[in-house]
Structures are given as C-alpha cells and as structure tokens.
C-alpha positions, 0 to 999 in steps of 0.5 A: 480504524476504517474497515472494508469488506464483509467479515464472515465469522465462519472463516478464520482470517489470517491477519497481515499487517502492512505499511504503505506510502502515498507518494505523489509527484508534481503532476498529481500522479501517484507512485504504484506497483503494477502486478503482472495482471495489471492490478495496482498496489501502493508502494509498501508491504508486509511488516516482518517480525518485530519491525515497526510500521515505519521501519517496514515502510522504509525497507519495502520502499527501498526494495521496490523503488531503490529510493529512500523516503521522507515520511511527511504525515501519518494518515492512520490505519484502515483494514479490509477483510477478504478472500482472494480469488487466487487463494480461495481457502485463505481468508485475509485480514489486511491491516494497513498503516498509511503515510504520505511520503516523498521520494528522496535519494536513489541509493540502490537498484530495486530488488522487486521485479514488478514495475513501478508506475506513476498514475492518475487518481482516475487510474487508481479509482479503477485499478487499485486492488485494495479499496482501503488503500484508495480510501486512504489516498483520498484522505491524503488528498483532503489533508494536502 
C-alpha cells in the first residue's frame, strides 16, 4: 500500500477507512465534491460498520450524486497519516480503497448538500485535499 504523510509515533491515530470513485467524463474531467472552503474530494467516503468497500462506495456515491455506478477497475489502496488543521487534537490515518467507476442511472436526488463538480486534472493537482487520492487518480490515468 502506498503511504503518504509523516507518521508521528508520539500521536494516537484514529483509523478511518473509506472507498472512493474515480469518475471521468468524455471531456477528461473528474467528478468531485467541493467543500464550503473550496477543497475538492473524490466521490465516496467512510466505510460504515460491516460494509465492504464496494458496498460503501455504492452507498456513498448514491448519497452524494443520486446515481448508481459501474465499477470498472479496482485500483488498490493508499493511506495518509495527518493531523487536520480543523481538528488539531485528532490524528488521522486515512486508508482508502480506490476504484475507477462510471456513472450509470440517476435514481434519486442527492442526500449530501456539498456541490458536485467536473474538474480538470490541473484543478485536481492544485485543489484535491488528499495527496493519496491524487496519486490514485494519476495511477488510474496510467491504466486507462
């Protein structure tokens, strides 16, 4: 598993597993979630309870976009150790499962309120919040 961030062994890290979709359109743009402070995140999110990464990805994508997805490729895993400026007392160990996906059918309205956007790779390189997510986007481009 490719690792990012500097692990500080004096801190206790809260592991957070998530599943993420790399969705690209015909104009070579990527579908992302935009936070209120304009940071970009891949579609997807935390794995809950006994969910598998694929179950979590289907649920998260539906909640964020209202669409079903087709999983085309399992890209693998990557992790990041970090301390968020928002939560300086919480050290995070983000473990991500990444998949190349395509949007299928819109079957519901999104539950999440953050806007979805199509952005270029250049925009991802400058605004994607997690560096391990960007690494996996680039890995996907090499495999496509």
